N, C-alpha and C positions, 0 to 999 in steps of 0.2 A: 952655698945656698942659691936657689933660683928664685927669682921674683917675678910673678906674672902681672905685667901692667897692661890693663885693658883700656882700650880707647873707643869711645862711642860717640856717634854724631849722627845728625839727620842725613839723608841722602844728598849728596852734593856738599857735605860739610868738610870734605878733603881728608876722610880718614886714611885712606890708602897711602896718599902722599906723605901724610903726618906720621904714620906709623913707620914707614920706611926711613923717613928723615930721622926720627927719633932713635931707631936702632943704629943708624949710621953715626949718630953723634955719641951715643953711650959706647959704641965700640964692641963691648962684650955682650951682643945682644942678637937674638933671632926673632923672626916675625911669623905670626900664624894669623890666617886670614878667616873669617867667618863665611865670606863668600865662597870659599872652596869647599865648604861643607853642606851649606844649607841647601834645601830642595823646594822651599815654599815658592820661589820665584817660577819654578817649572810648572806649577800647578794653576788651574784656571782661576780667574780673578774671584769668581763667586765663592771659592774655598776661603779665600782670605776674608770676604765679607761674612761668610759663616763664623769663621774663627772670630771676628769682632762681636757678632751677636752672641756668641758663646761665652763672652768675658774676656777675650783677648789675653789669655794666659800664654806667655812667652814659652812655658814648659810644654805647650803643646805643638810647637812648631817642630817639624822634622829636621833634625841636625845630627845625622848619623855619624859616629866616631868622634865627634869633636871633643866631648868631655874626656873620653878615653886617652885622646892624644895630648891634651893639655895635662892630664894627670900624669902621664908618662914624662913630658917634658919637666913637669914640676919635679919629678923624682930623679931627673938627671939621664933619662933614656932618649934615644933618637926615634923620630917618628917619620913616616912619608906622608908628603902633602898630597891629598886625594886628587887634586886637579893637575898638578904638575908632574907628579910622580918623583919629585926630588925630595932628598932627605933634609929633615930640619934637626939639627943637633941642638941639644939642650945647652943654654949658655946661662951667664948670670942674670940677664933680663930677658924675658920672653914678652916681646911687644905684641899684644893680642887685639887685633882688630875686631871688636866685638860690639855691634850696635845694640845688643840687648842688655849690656851692662852686667849688673849682678842679678838681674830678674830672672835668669836661666839657671835654675837651682844646681843642675849637675855641673855646670862650669864655675858658678860663683864661689864655690867652696875653694878653688884654687887661685882666685884673683886677690891680690895683695894690695892692688891700687887701681882706682878707676878714674880715667880722665874723661871729662864731658866737653865736647866742643860746642859752645852756644853760638848760634848763628840763625839770623831770621830765615823763615822758610823760603820767603821770595828771593833772596839773595842765593841760597843754596840751590834753588830751583834754577835760577838764571844761570848759575855756574855749570849745572849739569847739562842743561840745554846746549850751552855753548860749547861744552866739551863734544856733545854729539855732533852739533852741527860743523865743528872744526874737523872732526874725523869724516863726516860726509863729503865736505869739500875737497879734502886733501888726500884721502885715502880710499876714495870709490870714484869710478869713472862717471862723468856727466850722465850717461845714459842710465846709471843707476840711481840717480839723485831722486827721482820720483819714488822708488821703493824705499829709499831712506826717510823721505817726507812721510810716507804712509806709515812706517814704522814709528816715526816721532809723533805723528798724530795719535796713534794707538797708546803710545807712552804717556801723552798728556792726559787722554781720556782716562786711563787707569789711574793716574795721579789725582785727578779731580773725583773720580769715582770712589777710590778707597785708599791709596796711598797717603794722601794728605791726612786723613783721619789716623792712620796708623802712625805716622810722624808726631801727631799731637799725643797719642797714647804712649809713644816711646819716650817723648820729652816729659811727660807727667810721671812716669814709672821709673825711668832710668836716672835722668838728671839730679833727682833728689838725693841719690845715693852716692854721688861723685865725690871724690876726695879732692880733685882738682878740677876747677872750671877754667877753660881756655877761651879767649876771645876769638872766635872763627873769622872775624873780619880783618885781623891782623895779617901781616905777611906770614909766609910760611916760616921763614928765618925766625921772626919774632916768636911764633908759637912754638917752634921746636927749642929755643933758648929757655923760654919760660917753662916749658914742660920738663926739659932735662935737669933744670935747675931745681925744680920741685921734687923730681924723681930723686936725684942725688941726695937731697936734703932729707927726704923721707926714708929712702931705702939705699943707703950708702954702700 
């Protein structure tokens, strides 16, 4: 039997690192990432503002192919990651990076367990900005740093304009249906140990 374990958190909550670490700890596990399917971040910011005005229904967000692939993995089939083009084989545990939790109906039917990472928005934002600035400093030539700062300026503008409100909506809707709450201010090792202990107890 295949268990789908969804992990949700605000931006900067460490979902990607946590998902990979949980999969590594469990052993017989594969990972699926929402970000490899979603299209909303490729659209203009005003589209997201309009989505909020229309009621912020997570089912209206474009995520082509995600529910089909999760369903196939649940049934023991292999799928192709649309971003990396690599095969994802079905395992006993599918650790599913899914910020929408169970609020996306087409994928919710496959989720057996939902983990929510609880972390203050200011800490999550600080972590994300620090991640960006680290990349700017160590992976780009100094002459490109101005472009990097312009990108970061736009990112923070979007955060203040719409992203922060989306995060509040996410927390209000997603966290209440979580089966496991993880303290996002703990170390990665502590979060992984807590999560895997809970998963193995609930989904042995």
